N, CA, C and O atoms as a GROMACS GRO file, in nm:
protein
  608
    1MET      N    1   0.838  -0.108   1.026
    1MET     CA    2   0.833  -0.212   0.940
    1MET      C    3   0.941  -0.197   0.855
    1MET      O    4   0.992  -0.114   0.780
    2PRO      N    5   0.959  -0.342   0.908
    2PRO     CA    6   1.139  -0.394   0.770
    2PRO      C    7   1.114  -0.400   0.680
    2PRO      O    8   1.012  -0.456   0.640
    3LYS      N    9   1.226  -0.324   0.584
    3LYS     CA   10   1.211  -0.340   0.490
    3LYS      C   11   1.370  -0.377   0.440
    3LYS      O   12   1.473  -0.366   0.506
    4ALA      N   13   1.357  -0.415   0.325
    4ALA     CA   14   1.505  -0.480   0.277
    4ALA      C   15   1.455  -0.472   0.139
    4ALA      O   16   1.341  -0.470   0.092
    5SER      N   17   1.600  -0.469   0.076
    5SER     CA   18   1.668  -0.509  -0.015
    5SER      C   19   1.752  -0.616  -0.101
    5SER      O   20   1.832  -0.663  -0.019
    6VAL      N   21   1.778  -0.688  -0.244
    6VAL     CA   22   1.884  -0.752  -0.253
    6VAL      C   23   1.866  -0.743  -0.425
    6VAL      O   24   1.766  -0.721  -0.494
    7LYS      N   25   1.993  -0.766  -0.457
    7LYS     CA   26   2.050  -0.770  -0.595
    7LYS      C   27   2.143  -0.852  -0.613
    7LYS      O   28   2.258  -0.826  -0.578
    8ARG      N   29   2.101  -0.985  -0.682
    8ARG     CA   30   2.228  -1.074  -0.719
    8ARG      C   31   2.220  -1.115  -0.911
    8ARG      O   32   2.141  -1.129  -1.005
    9LEU      N   33   2.311  -1.118  -0.888
    9LEU     CA   34   2.361  -1.203  -1.037
    9LEU      C   35   2.404  -1.334  -1.003
    9LEU      O   36   2.493  -1.368  -0.925
   10ILE      N   37   2.302  -1.428  -1.095
   10ILE     CA   38   2.311  -1.586  -1.055
   10ILE      C   39   2.316  -1.673  -1.189
   10ILE      O   40   2.225  -1.695  -1.269
   11GLU      N   41   2.480  -1.724  -1.189
   11GLU     CA   42   2.474  -1.843  -1.317
   11GLU      C   43   2.340  -1.982  -1.284
   11GLU      O   44   2.325  -2.082  -1.214
   12CYS      N   45   2.249  -1.884  -1.414
   12CYS     CA   46   2.137  -1.981  -1.432
   12CYS      C   47   2.084  -1.906  -1.529
   12CYS      O   48   2.122  -1.794  -1.563
   13LYS      N   49   1.953  -1.998  -1.596
   13LYS     CA   50   1.875  -1.931  -1.675
   13LYS      C   51   1.724  -1.848  -1.606
   13LYS      O   52   1.659  -1.886  -1.509
   14LYS      N   53   1.700  -1.728  -1.691
   14LYS     CA   54   1.588  -1.720  -1.604
   14LYS      C   55   1.462  -1.795  -1.560
   14LYS      O   56   1.422  -1.773  -1.446
   15LYS      N   57   1.388  -1.892  -1.646
   15LYS     CA   58   1.309  -1.958  -1.621
   15LYS      C   59   1.339  -2.075  -1.518
   15LYS      O   60   1.253  -2.111  -1.437
   16GLU      N   61   1.461  -2.129  -1.523
   16GLU     CA   62   1.529  -2.255  -1.410
   16GLU      C   63   1.485  -2.130  -1.253
   16GLU      O   64   1.418  -2.159  -1.154
   17LEU      N   65   1.536  -2.032  -1.277
   17LEU     CA   66   1.563  -1.971  -1.144
   17LEU      C   67   1.412  -1.940  -1.146
   17LEU      O   68   1.406  -1.916  -1.025
   18ILE      N   69   1.280  -1.921  -1.190
   18ILE     CA   70   1.182  -1.873  -1.140
   18ILE      C   71   1.117  -2.012  -1.098
   18ILE      O   72   1.019  -2.006  -1.024
   19ASP      N   73   1.160  -2.130  -1.137
   19ASP     CA   74   1.093  -2.247  -1.083
   19ASP      C   75   1.168  -2.261  -0.965
   19ASP      O   76   1.090  -2.227  -0.875
   20LEU      N   77   1.218  -2.275  -0.942
   20LEU     CA   78   1.318  -2.259  -0.811
   20LEU      C   79   1.240  -2.167  -0.704
   20LEU      O   80   1.192  -2.211  -0.599
   21VAL      N   81   1.237  -2.056  -0.738
   21VAL     CA   82   1.144  -1.959  -0.627
   21VAL      C   83   1.006  -2.043  -0.598
   21VAL      O   84   0.970  -2.081  -0.487
   22LEU      N   85   0.921  -2.068  -0.750
   22LEU     CA   86   0.790  -2.113  -0.696
   22LEU      C   87   0.794  -2.242  -0.667
   22LEU      O   88   0.676  -2.277  -0.674
   23ASP      N   89   0.874  -2.358  -0.631
   23ASP     CA   90   0.935  -2.476  -0.602
   23ASP      C   91   0.896  -2.476  -0.461
   23ASP      O   92   0.965  -2.553  -0.394
   24ILE      N   93   0.793  -2.403  -0.387
   24ILE     CA   94   0.783  -2.350  -0.259
   24ILE      C   95   0.815  -2.474  -0.155
   24ILE      O   96   0.888  -2.466  -0.057
   25GLU      N   97   0.752  -2.577  -0.194
   25GLU     CA   98   0.756  -2.724  -0.069
   25GLU      C   99   0.888  -2.748  -0.048
   25GLU      O  100   0.928  -2.813   0.049
   26LYS      N  101   0.991  -2.682  -0.166
   26LYS     CA  102   1.149  -2.787  -0.133
   26LYS      C  103   1.169  -2.682  -0.076
   26LYS      O  104   1.274  -2.655  -0.134
   27TYR      N  105   1.146  -2.554   0.029
   27TYR     CA  106   1.228  -2.417   0.036
   27TYR      C  107   1.275  -2.524   0.211
   27TYR      O  108   1.397  -2.540   0.214
   28PRO      N  109   1.226  -2.567   0.295
   28PRO     CA  110   1.284  -2.646   0.398
   28PRO      C  111   1.427  -2.727   0.384
   28PRO      O  112   1.516  -2.745   0.467
   29GLU      N  113   1.413  -2.770   0.239
   29GLU     CA  114   1.570  -2.808   0.223
   29GLU      C  115   1.695  -2.743   0.217
   29GLU      O  116   1.801  -2.800   0.238
   30PHE      N  117   1.682  -2.612   0.185
   30PHE     CA  118   1.763  -2.520   0.170
   30PHE      C  119   1.724  -2.369   0.231
   30PHE      O  120   1.808  -2.304   0.293
   31VAL      N  121   1.626  -2.334   0.214
   31VAL     CA  122   1.629  -2.185   0.309
   31VAL      C  123   1.601  -2.200   0.484
   31VAL      O  124   1.531  -2.269   0.558
   32PRO      N  125   1.695  -2.097   0.495
   32PRO     CA  126   1.736  -2.072   0.662
   32PRO      C  127   1.569  -2.043   0.678
   32PRO      O  128   1.480  -2.026   0.594
   33PHE      N  129   1.570  -2.047   0.815
   33PHE     CA  130   1.431  -2.018   0.909
   33PHE      C  131   1.356  -2.074   0.825
   33PHE      O  132   1.275  -1.984   0.802
   34CYS      N  133   1.310  -2.210   0.728
   34CYS     CA  134   1.192  -2.234   0.698
   34CYS      C  135   1.164  -2.412   0.723
   34CYS      O  136   1.204  -2.504   0.651
   35TYR      N  137   1.084  -2.423   0.848
   35TYR     CA  138   1.090  -2.532   0.886
   35TYR      C  139   1.020  -2.630   0.810
   35TYR      O  140   1.063  -2.745   0.812
   36SER      N  141   0.879  -2.590   0.718
   36SER     CA  142   0.796  -2.665   0.660
   36SER      C  143   0.751  -2.581   0.540
   36SER      O  144   0.785  -2.463   0.528
   37ALA      N  145   0.680  -2.640   0.458
   37ALA     CA  146   0.584  -2.552   0.355
   37ALA      C  147   0.517  -2.655   0.286
   37ALA      O  148   0.562  -2.763   0.249
   38ARG      N  149   0.339  -2.582   0.263
   38ARG     CA  150   0.293  -2.689   0.231
   38ARG      C  151   0.243  -2.581   0.128
   38ARG      O  152   0.251  -2.460   0.145
   39VAL      N  153   0.168  -2.671  -0.028
   39VAL     CA  154   0.083  -2.567  -0.093
   39VAL      C  155  -0.050  -2.628  -0.091
   39VAL      O  156  -0.068  -2.749  -0.102
   40TYR      N  157  -0.162  -2.523  -0.075
   40TYR     CA  158  -0.259  -2.548  -0.128
   40TYR      C  159  -0.341  -2.576  -0.208
   40TYR      O  160  -0.418  -2.672  -0.203
   41GLU      N  161  -0.327  -2.462  -0.320
   41GLU     CA  162  -0.397  -2.433  -0.441
   41GLU      C  163  -0.211  -2.378  -0.562
   41GLU      O  164  -0.112  -2.312  -0.530
   42ASN      N  165  -0.249  -2.444  -0.687
   42ASN     CA  166  -0.135  -2.397  -0.793
   42ASN      C  167  -0.281  -2.403  -0.900
   42ASN      O  168  -0.355  -2.497  -0.931
   43LYS      N  169  -0.281  -2.284  -0.931
   43LYS     CA  170  -0.358  -2.266  -1.086
   43LYS      C  171  -0.309  -2.154  -1.146
   43LYS      O  172  -0.278  -2.050  -1.090
   44LYS      N  173  -0.302  -2.188  -1.301
   44LYS     CA  174  -0.251  -2.118  -1.377
   44LYS      C  175  -0.372  -2.057  -1.469
   44LYS      O  176  -0.444  -2.130  -1.536
   45VAL      N  177  -0.383  -1.929  -1.464
   45VAL     CA  178  -0.509  -1.838  -1.632
   45VAL      C  179  -0.428  -1.754  -1.723
   45VAL      O  180  -0.448  -1.633  -1.713
   46ASP      N  181  -0.382  -1.776  -1.770
   46ASP     CA  182  -0.315  -1.708  -1.911
   46ASP      C  183  -0.180  -1.673  -1.868
   46ASP      O  184  -0.086  -1.752  -1.873
   47ASP      N  185  -0.176  -1.567  -1.830
   47ASP     CA  186  -0.023  -1.530  -1.789
   47ASP      C  187   0.062  -1.540  -1.636
   47ASP      O  188   0.179  -1.510  -1.611
   48LEU      N  189  -0.034  -1.590  -1.559
   48LEU     CA  190  -0.058  -1.582  -1.445
   48LEU      C  191  -0.078  -1.679  -1.350
   48LEU      O  192  -0.189  -1.730  -1.338
   49THR      N  193   0.031  -1.718  -1.269
   49THR     CA  194  -0.003  -1.860  -1.219
   49THR      C  195  -0.027  -1.796  -1.035
   49THR      O  196   0.047  -1.712  -0.981
   50ARG      N  197  -0.120  -1.848  -0.985
   50ARG     CA  198  -0.138  -1.819  -0.842
   50ARG      C  199  -0.146  -1.967  -0.720
   50ARG      O  200  -0.222  -2.063  -0.728
   51ILE      N  201  -0.049  -1.941  -0.624
   51ILE     CA  202   0.006  -1.997  -0.541
   51ILE      C  203  -0.069  -1.980  -0.383
   51ILE      O  204  -0.093  -1.864  -0.347
   52VAL      N  205  -0.096  -2.061  -0.316
   52VAL     CA  206  -0.166  -2.054  -0.192
   52VAL      C  207  -0.088  -2.155  -0.122
   52VAL      O  208  -0.097  -2.277  -0.136
   53ALA      N  209   0.010  -2.075  -0.025
   53ALA     CA  210   0.080  -2.149   0.057
   53ALA      C  211   0.098  -2.149   0.216
   53ALA      O  212   0.036  -2.060   0.274
   54ASP      N  213   0.155  -2.214   0.275
   54ASP     CA  214   0.180  -2.218   0.412
   54ASP      C  215   0.335  -2.237   0.421
   54ASP      O  216   0.390  -2.307   0.336
   55LEU      N  217   0.408  -2.177   0.520
   55LEU     CA  218   0.523  -2.145   0.550
   55LEU      C  219   0.538  -2.151   0.655
   55LEU      O  220   0.444  -2.094   0.711
   56THR      N  221   0.640  -2.209   0.758
   56THR     CA  222   0.684  -2.218   0.890
   56THR      C  223   0.793  -2.131   0.912
   56THR      O  224   0.890  -2.158   0.841
   57ILE      N  225   0.807  -2.030   0.992
   57ILE     CA  226   0.935  -2.030   0.970
   57ILE      C  227   0.982  -1.962   1.146
   57ILE      O  228   0.900  -1.943   1.235
   58GLY      N  229   1.110  -1.939   1.155
   58GLY     CA  230   1.117  -1.950   1.289
   58GLY      C  231   1.295  -1.919   1.313
   58GLY      O  232   1.387  -1.925   1.231
   59LYS      N  233   1.296  -1.887   1.448
   59LYS     CA  234   1.449  -1.912   1.461
   59LYS      C  235   1.436  -1.926   1.618
   59LYS      O  236   1.388  -1.841   1.693
   60GLY      N  237   1.487  -2.043   1.652
   60GLY     CA  238   1.509  -2.092   1.810
   60GLY      C  239   1.392  -2.133   1.846
   60GLY      O  240   1.322  -2.224   1.802
   61PRO      N  241   1.376  -2.049   1.940
   61PRO     CA  242   1.213  -2.116   2.006
   61PRO      C  243   1.116  -2.013   1.946
   61PRO      O  244   0.999  -2.025   1.981
   62PHE      N  245   1.141  -1.934   1.877
   62PHE     CA  246   1.073  -1.838   1.797
   62PHE      C  247   1.004  -1.929   1.678
   62PHE      O  248   1.102  -1.967   1.615
   63LYS      N  249   0.902  -1.978   1.620
   63LYS     CA  250   0.854  -2.038   1.524
   63LYS      C  251   0.688  -2.016   1.496
   63LYS      O  252   0.603  -2.034   1.583
   64ASP      N  253   0.663  -1.977   1.375
   64ASP     CA  254   0.521  -1.973   1.341
   64ASP      C  255   0.485  -1.983   1.172
   64ASP      O  256   0.577  -1.975   1.090
   65THR      N  257   0.369  -1.997   1.137
   65THR     CA  258   0.342  -2.018   1.023
   65THR      C  259   0.236  -1.960   0.963
   65THR      O  260   0.116  -1.967   0.993
   66TYR      N  261   0.327  -1.859   0.812
   66TYR     CA  262   0.188  -1.801   0.797
   66TYR      C  263   0.140  -1.791   0.621
   66TYR      O  264   0.216  -1.777   0.526
   67LYS      N  265   0.031  -1.801   0.620
   67LYS     CA  266   0.017  -1.805   0.481
   67LYS      C  267   0.020  -1.740   0.347
   67LYS      O  268   0.025  -1.624   0.388
   68SER      N  269   0.021  -1.732   0.255
   68SER     CA  270   0.054  -1.647   0.164
   68SER      C  271   0.023  -1.648  -0.016
   68SER      O  272   0.033  -1.725  -0.112
   69ASP      N  273   0.009  -1.602  -0.006
   69ASP     CA  274  -0.063  -1.520  -0.183
   69ASP      C  275   0.061  -1.526  -0.278
   69ASP      O  276   0.147  -1.439  -0.260
   70VAL      N  277   0.075  -1.593  -0.350
   70VAL     CA  278   0.222  -1.592  -0.460
   70VAL      C  279   0.150  -1.589  -0.616
   70VAL      O  280   0.040  -1.641  -0.636
   71VAL      N  281   0.203  -1.541  -0.687
   71VAL     CA  282   0.158  -1.484  -0.804
   71VAL      C  283   0.305  -1.455  -0.891
   71VAL      O  284   0.394  -1.376  -0.863
   72PHE      N  285   0.297  -1.526  -0.976
   72PHE     CA  286   0.357  -1.527  -1.063
   72PHE      C  287   0.341  -1.470  -1.220
   72PHE      O  288   0.267  -1.539  -1.291
   73ASN      N  289   0.415  -1.328  -1.292
   73ASN     CA  290   0.341  -1.248  -1.392
   73ASN      C  291   0.413  -1.331  -1.469
   73ASN      O  292   0.532  -1.335  -1.437
   74GLU      N  293   0.377  -1.409  -1.577
   74GLU     CA  294   0.489  -1.476  -1.688
   74GLU      C  295   0.532  -1.372  -1.789
   74GLU      O  296   0.634  -1.381  -1.858
   75LYS      N  297   0.453  -1.282  -1.791
   75LYS     CA  298   0.465  -1.182  -1.906
   75LYS      C  299   0.554  -1.095  -1.845
   75LYS      O  300   0.634  -1.041  -1.921
   76GLU      N  301   0.563  -1.062  -1.698
   76GLU     CA  302   0.669  -0.931  -1.609
   76GLU      C  303   0.804  -0.985  -1.562
   76GLU      O  304   0.902  -0.924  -1.519
   77ASP      N  305   0.780  -1.127  -1.585
   77ASP     CA  306   0.897  -1.200  -1.541
   77ASP      C  307   0.927  -1.156  -1.413
   77ASP      O  308   1.036  -1.104  -1.388
   78SER      N  309   0.800  -1.179  -1.292
   78SER     CA  310   0.800  -1.160  -1.173
   78SER      C  311   0.721  -1.168  -1.084
   78SER      O  312   0.633  -1.083  -1.096
   79ILE      N  313   0.707  -1.262  -0.957
   79ILE     CA  314   0.671  -1.298  -0.859
   79ILE      C  315   0.624  -1.199  -0.789
   79ILE      O  316   0.699  -1.104  -0.764
   80PHE      N  317   0.477  -1.201  -0.738
   80PHE     CA  318   0.463  -1.088  -0.583
   80PHE      C  319   0.361  -1.193  -0.491
   80PHE      O  320   0.271  -1.267  -0.530
   81VAL      N  321   0.414  -1.167  -0.344
   81VAL     CA  322   0.343  -1.235  -0.216
   81VAL      C  323   0.296  -1.141  -0.185
   81VAL      O  324   0.336  -1.030  -0.218
   82LYS      N  325   0.210  -1.161  -0.124
   82LYS     CA  326   0.144  -1.131   0.010
   82LYS      C  327   0.092  -1.237   0.134
   82LYS      O  328   0.077  -1.358   0.118
   83ASN      N  329   0.072  -1.173   0.247
   83ASN     CA  330   0.038  -1.240   0.346
   83ASN      C  331  -0.156  -1.269   0.322
   83ASN      O  332  -0.247  -1.198   0.279
   84ILE      N  333  -0.149  -1.399   0.371
   84ILE     CA  334  -0.305  -1.393   0.390
   84ILE      C  335  -0.372  -1.400   0.526
   84ILE      O  336  -0.479  -1.353   0.565
   85ASP      N  337  -0.272  -1.476   0.592
   85ASP     CA  338  -0.296  -1.521   0.738
   85ASP      C  339  -0.155  -1.515   0.808
   85ASP      O  340  -0.048  -1.484   0.754
   86GLY      N  341  -0.179  -1.558   0.956
   86GLY     CA  342  -0.080  -1.562   1.030
   86GLY      C  343  -0.044  -1.471   1.116
   86GLY      O  344  -0.124  -1.378   1.113
   87PRO      N  345   0.070  -1.451   1.217
   87PRO     CA  346   0.143  -1.398   1.276
   87PRO      C  347   0.230  -1.285   1.219
   87PRO      O  348   0.331  -1.246   1.278
   88LEU      N  349   0.175  -1.222   1.074
   88LEU     CA  350   0.208  -1.087   1.024
   88LEU      C  351   0.069  -0.985   0.951
   88LEU      O  352  -0.024  -1.016   0.877
   89ASN      N  353   0.112  -0.844   1.018
   89ASN     CA  354  -0.010  -0.745   0.984
   89ASN      C  355   0.030  -0.756   0.843
   89ASN      O  356  -0.064  -0.779   0.766
   90HIS      N  357   0.176  -0.743   0.780
   90HIS     CA  358   0.120  -0.736   0.654
   90HIS      C  359   0.266  -0.764   0.571
   90HIS      O  360   0.367  -0.733   0.634
   91LEU      N  361   0.282  -0.815   0.448
   91LEU     CA  362   0.374  -0.885   0.425
   91LEU      C  363   0.341  -0.865   0.255
   91LEU      O  364   0.246  -0.908   0.190
   92SER      N  365   0.453  -0.785   0.214
   92SER     CA  366   0.500  -0.794   0.036
   92SER      C  367   0.582  -0.810   0.029
   92SER      O  368   0.661  -0.764   0.112
   93ASN      N  369   0.634  -0.904  -0.101
   93ASN     CA  370   0.772  -0.939  -0.139
   93ASN      C  371   0.740  -0.944  -0.277
   93ASN      O  372   0.649  -1.015  -0.319
   94ASN      N  373   0.820  -0.863  -0.358
   94ASN     CA  374   0.859  -0.863  -0.523
   94ASN      C  375   0.980  -0.930  -0.533
   94ASN      O  376   1.078  -0.897  -0.466
   95TRP      N  377   0.982  -1.075  -0.661
   95TRP     CA  378   1.076  -1.072  -0.692
   95TRP      C  379   1.106  -1.044  -0.882
   95TRP      O  380   1.025  -1.088  -0.964
   96ILE      N  381   1.175  -1.002  -0.907
   96ILE     CA  382   1.247  -0.959  -1.090
   96ILE      C  383   1.332  -1.054  -1.092
   96ILE      O  384   1.418  -1.105  -1.021
   97PHE      N  385   1.266  -1.068  -1.226
   97PHE     CA  386   1.431  -1.213  -1.298
   97PHE      C  387   1.452  -1.098  -1.434
   97PHE      O  388   1.359  -1.031  -1.479
   98THR      N  389   1.566  -1.094  -1.476
   98THR     CA  390   1.614  -0.980  -1.593
   98THR      C  391   1.732  -1.048  -1.637
   98THR      O  392   1.838  -1.034  -1.577
   99ASP      N  393   1.715  -1.149  -1.776
   99ASP     CA  394   1.789  -1.189  -1.866
   99ASP      C  395   1.945  -1.113  -1.876
   99ASP      O  396   1.955  -0.995  -1.910
  100LYS      N  397   2.075  -1.208  -1.836
  100LYS     CA  398   2.182  -1.098  -1.870
  100LYS      C  399   2.278  -1.192  -1.944
  100LYS      O  400   2.233  -1.306  -1.934
  101LYS      N  401   2.413  -1.188  -2.027
  101LYS     CA  402   2.437  -1.178  -2.090
  101LYS      C  403   2.507  -1.355  -2.004
  101LYS      O  404   2.493  -1.380  -1.884
  102ASP      N  405   2.572  -1.442  -2.101
  102ASP     CA  406   2.620  -1.527  -2.089
  102ASP      C  407   2.570  -1.637  -1.979
  102ASP      O  408   2.651  -1.702  -1.912
  103GLY      N  409   2.436  -1.649  -1.969
  103GLY     CA  410   2.338  -1.720  -1.944
  103GLY      C  411   2.310  -1.688  -1.724
  103GLY      O  412   2.266  -1.761  -1.635
  104MET      N  413   2.364  -1.546  -1.724
  104MET     CA  414   2.351  -1.495  -1.619
  104MET      C  415   2.168  -1.440  -1.621
  104MET      O  416   2.082  -1.391  -1.693
  105THR      N  417   2.196  -1.490  -1.486
  105THR     CA  418   2.039  -1.417  -1.441
  105THR      C  419   1.971  -1.307  -1.278
  105THR      O  420   1.944  -1.350  -1.166
  106GLU      N  421   1.963  -1.138  -1.340
  106GLU     CA  422   1.992  -1.084  -1.230
  106GLU      C  423   1.830  -1.076  -1.190
  106GLU      O  424   1.723  -1.060  -1.247
  107VAL      N  425   1.904  -1.107  -0.996
  107VAL     CA  426   1.718  -1.150  -0.958
  107VAL      C  427   1.705  -1.024  -0.859
  107VAL      O  428   1.803  -1.006  -0.787
  108THR      N  429   1.591  -0.929  -0.844
  108THR     CA  430   1.545  -0.808  -0.714
  108THR      C  431   1.508  -0.881  -0.675
  108THR      O  432   1.447  -0.966  -0.739
  109PHE      N  433   1.531  -0.887  -0.518
  109PHE     CA  434   1.439  -0.953  -0.407
  109PHE      C  435   1.363  -0.839  -0.300
  109PHE      O  436   1.392  -0.854  -0.181
  110ASP      N  437   1.284  -0.745  -0.328
  110ASP     CA  438   1.208  -0.639  -0.236
  110ASP      C  439   1.107  -0.744  -0.088
  110ASP      O  440   1.043  -0.848  -0.108
  111ILE      N  441   1.118  -0.696   0.003
  111ILE     CA  442   1.075  -0.787   0.135
  111ILE      C  443   1.042  -0.616   0.229
  111ILE      O  444   1.112  -0.526   0.276
  112ASP      N  445   0.872  -0.652   0.212
  112ASP     CA  446   0.825  -0.492   0.313
  112ASP      C  447   0.740  -0.638   0.413
  112ASP      O  448   0.695  -0.728   0.343
  113PHE      N  449   0.726  -0.647   0.539
  113PHE     CA  450   0.666  -0.668   0.661
  113PHE      C  451   0.663  -0.653   0.819
  113PHE      O  452   0.755  -0.620   0.894
  114GLU      N  453   0.553  -0.680   0.845
  114GLU     CA  454   0.523  -0.582   0.987
  114GLU      C  455   0.460  -0.756   1.080
  114GLU      O  456   0.360  -0.819   1.047
  115ILE      N  457   0.528  -0.782   1.160
  115ILE     CA  458   0.532  -0.901   1.251
  115ILE      C  459   0.429  -0.848   1.354
  115ILE      O  460   0.451  -0.747   1.420
  116LYS      N  461   0.283  -0.944   1.368
  116LYS     CA  462   0.179  -0.860   1.493
  116LYS      C  463   0.252  -0.829   1.632
  116LYS      O  464   0.219  -0.732   1.701
  117ASN      N  465   0.339  -0.905   1.662
  117ASN     CA  466   0.396  -0.911   1.804
  117ASN      C  467   0.510  -0.799   1.799
  117ASN      O  468   0.615  -0.826   1.741
  118LYS      N  469   0.496  -0.696   1.849
  118LYS     CA  470   0.570  -0.584   1.866
  118LYS      C  471   0.724  -0.625   1.910
  118LYS      O  472   0.822  -0.623   1.836
  119PHE      N  473   0.720  -0.653   2.009
  119PHE     CA  474   0.862  -0.713   2.042
  119PHE      C  475   0.931  -0.804   1.928
  119PHE      O  476   1.053  -0.797   1.914
  120LEU      N  477   0.860  -0.879   1.854
  120LEU     CA  478   0.955  -0.978   1.788
  120LEU      C  479   0.981  -0.898   1.654
  120LEU      O  480   1.068  -0.918   1.569
  121ASN      N  481   0.869  -0.789   1.661
  121ASN     CA  482   0.917  -0.700   1.566
  121ASN      C  483   0.999  -0.647   1.541
  121ASN      O  484   1.061  -0.668   1.437
  122SER      N  485   1.031  -0.554   1.629
  122SER     CA  486   1.150  -0.464   1.649
  122SER      C  487   1.272  -0.588   1.706
  122SER      O  488   1.345  -0.546   1.796
  123LEU      N  489   1.287  -0.677   1.677
  123LEU     CA  490   1.353  -0.776   1.700
  123LEU      C  491   1.450  -0.785   1.557
  123LEU      O  492   1.571  -0.782   1.534
  124MET      N  493   1.332  -0.796   1.478
  124MET     CA  494   1.343  -0.841   1.340
  124MET      C  495   1.414  -0.738   1.225
  124MET      O  496   1.470  -0.774   1.121
  125VAL      N  497   1.391  -0.590   1.280
  125VAL     CA  498   1.434  -0.474   1.259
  125VAL      C  499   1.608  -0.502   1.272
  125VAL      O  500   1.693  -0.489   1.184
  126VAL      N  501   1.619  -0.529   1.363
  126VAL     CA  502   1.784  -0.502   1.383
  126VAL      C  503   1.871  -0.596   1.292
  126VAL      O  504   1.964  -0.558   1.222
  127SER      N  505   1.817  -0.747   1.305
  127SER     CA  506   1.925  -0.868   1.193
  127SER      C  507   1.778  -0.856   1.058
  127SER      O  508   1.732  -0.964   1.021
  128PHE      N  509   1.749  -0.795   1.030
  128PHE     CA  510   1.678  -0.858   0.900
  128PHE      C  511   1.731  -0.836   0.780
  128PHE      O  512   1.706  -0.915   0.689
  129GLN      N  513   1.809  -0.731   0.762
  129GLN     CA  514   1.926  -0.732   0.621
  129GLN      C  515   1.998  -0.864   0.660
  129GLN      O  516   1.953  -0.956   0.592
  130PHE      N  517   2.098  -0.907   0.752
  130PHE     CA  518   2.133  -0.971   0.769
  130PHE      C  519   2.092  -1.129   0.756
  130PHE      O  520   2.171  -1.222   0.768
  131GLY      N  521   1.950  -1.140   0.727
  131GLY     CA  522   1.881  -1.291   0.774
  131GLY      C  523   1.868  -1.272   0.579
  131GLY      O  524   1.903  -1.360   0.501
  132LEU      N  525   1.813  -1.146   0.541
  132LEU     CA  526   1.784  -1.135   0.411
  132LEU      C  527   1.830  -1.190   0.305
  132LEU      O  528   1.779  -1.219   0.196
  133GLU      N  529   2.003  -1.209   0.378
  133GLU     CA  530   2.113  -1.192   0.294
  133GLU      C  531   2.134  -1.348   0.293
  133GLU      O  532   2.162  -1.418   0.195
  134LYS      N  533   2.111  -1.397   0.448
  134LYS     CA  534   2.156  -1.566   0.421
  134LYS      C  535   2.041  -1.614   0.311
  134LYS      O  536   2.071  -1.678   0.211
  135ILE      N  537   1.920  -1.578   0.339
  135ILE     CA  538   1.792  -1.635   0.232
  135ILE      C  539   1.869  -1.625   0.096
  135ILE      O  540   1.912  -1.726   0.040
  136ALA      N  541   1.884  -1.508   0.049
  136ALA     CA  542   1.950  -1.467  -0.061
  136ALA      C  543   2.062  -1.564  -0.167
  136ALA      O  544   2.062  -1.589  -0.288
  137ASP      N  545   2.182  -1.614  -0.014
  137ASP     CA  546   2.256  -1.677  -0.022
  137ASP      C  547   2.230  -1.848  -0.073
  137ASP      O  548   2.296  -1.914  -0.153
  138ALA      N  549   2.120  -1.883  -0.003
  138ALA     CA  550   2.049  -1.995  -0.003
  138ALA      C  551   1.982  -1.992  -0.125
  138ALA      O  552   1.961  -2.109  -0.158
  139PHE      N  553   1.947  -1.930  -0.191
  139PHE     CA  554   1.874  -1.962  -0.303
  139PHE      C  555   1.962  -1.942  -0.446
  139PHE      O  556   1.929  -1.970  -0.562
  140GLN      N  557   2.092  -1.881  -0.392
  140GLN     CA  558   2.237  -1.847  -0.480
  140GLN      C  559   2.262  -1.988  -0.501
  140GLN      O  560   2.240  -2.050  -0.605
  141LYS      N  561   2.315  -2.036  -0.386
  141LYS     CA  562   2.387  -2.165  -0.401
  141LYS      C  563   2.268  -2.287  -0.449
  141LYS      O  564   2.279  -2.391  -0.514
  142ARG      N  565   2.188  -2.241  -0.403
  142ARG     CA  566   2.066  -2.390  -0.464
  142ARG      C  567   2.084  -2.370  -0.612
  142ARG      O  568   2.104  -2.468  -0.684
  143ALA      N  569   2.078  -2.242  -0.662
  143ALA     CA  570   2.031  -2.234  -0.826
  143ALA      C  571   2.172  -2.296  -0.893
  143ALA      O  572   2.170  -2.384  -0.980
  144GLU      N  573   2.329  -2.222  -0.823
  144GLU     CA  574   2.401  -2.305  -0.890
  144GLU      C  575   2.455  -2.420  -0.891
  144GLU      O  576   2.529  -2.474  -0.973
  145LYS      N  577   2.389  -2.471  -0.744
  145LYS     CA  578   2.435  -2.652  -0.796
  145LYS      C  579   2.358  -2.758  -0.805
  145LYS      O  580   2.397  -2.874  -0.792
  146LEU      N  581   2.190  -2.705  -0.837
  146LEU     CA  582   2.104  -2.711  -0.955
  146LEU      C  583   2.079  -2.739  -1.125
  146LEU      O  584   2.031  -2.826  -1.198
  147PHE      N  585   2.156  -2.586  -1.137
  147PHE     CA  586   2.127  -2.526  -1.286
  147PHE      C  587   2.305  -2.522  -1.334
  147PHE      O  588   2.333  -2.530  -1.453
  148SER      N  589   2.395  -2.512  -1.250
  148SER     CA  590   2.546  -2.424  -1.310
  148SER      C  591   2.569  -2.522  -1.403
  148SER      O  592   2.568  -2.645  -1.391
  149ASN      N  593   2.596  -2.430  -1.528
  149ASN     CA  594   2.656  -2.502  -1.636
  149ASN      C  595   2.810  -2.539  -1.694
  149ASN      O  596   2.849  -2.561  -1.808
  150THR      N  597   2.903  -2.533  -1.523
  150THR     CA  598   2.992  -2.619  -1.570
  150THR      C  599   3.005  -2.735  -1.518
  150THR      O  600   2.929  -2.772  -1.428
  151GLU      N  601   3.102  -2.812  -1.565
  151GLU     CA  602   3.082  -2.984  -1.530
  151GLU      C  603   3.152  -2.939  -1.426
  151GLU      O  604   3.200  -2.830  -1.395
  152ASN      N  605   3.145  -3.086  -1.362
  152ASN     CA  606   3.248  -3.107  -1.228
  152ASN      C  607   3.314  -3.212  -1.206
  152ASN      O  608   3.387  -3.220  -1.107
   0.00000   0.00000   0.00000
């Protein structure tokens, strides 16, 4: 199974960054390999927000949709995602957000997944870290564009 982790220091407030990650329907506007997104459910109970959403992802001729269960834990400032349905045998990813000095937020993103198609899964192992870095770059650029404290 491809596994990877990325850590970034991003110039924006923790809450803004969490809101950006939870705004799943906007992913096609800036996330590489994401063609569409649809949220079916968005419920908050106490300190937990649960979102059920579809993402259509792919590259070139390979494109598929998977449904995921996204849980934001407000007490822990973390988001945990697991797959419910689609082309994946397994998906889990975890976002952890930590306040740092001068309006910076440290984000740690861990992902572990396995595609049902063994051939595609073996292809992903080779290019996965590169793809993850591109996705992390996209979130960082989007956050800095929307929330940067600098004047234009």
